[in-house]
C-alpha angles and dihedrals in degrees: 000000000000118000091228093055099047116122126221103240133205108190117195122186140036116018097211110183096334091107135015111267091213091052090044093052093048093048093044092052091049096049107027121106125173113280098008139103117259117212117210109237096190130094120283108218112227137154113280087235094055108105095189123112116232134202126182126199143160113228123221090261091058096256111142114217137190115204117199120188125194117182091201095053122125097197140034121226142176135197131190123193120196112199094231122096137160092289085072093054111121112246091244093049109046112180094030095129092050090047092053089049089059094046089072091065093057092074145290134219092269095039101031099167119084109267093002093126088050090053090049091053093044090055088065098039095266138127143194138209143156141203138197120218133178094283108011145041115212129195122189142171140176135199137182114239 
């Protein structure tokens, strides 16, 4: 993809194979204290041609995050994957995961009116969306600075 069109990305959620789980666990045990953020001290595996800078951390609430920074980016973005998809729907409630995905767009504490976060993003050229797959639900948004 073109350098001028790259986006600055902030990926929240599962780390997959981006770092060794054994190294992650050892480092987390060494650095974690109750109520604080733990920064991963190991190596983040990326393509040799990837110019971005990466940082990995575990927040005080247990959420693991991967931060990717690109100095040539024209937008900022975030994604959150919850490891629950439609395979986890109870038999008597098919579609529950997808229903819960849509509940986020009805409002939050900071943006209590329906679609108010969407309007906030649109005002700065941004957008949001989400999808539910078999094993995960992913929310994402982007915005121009």
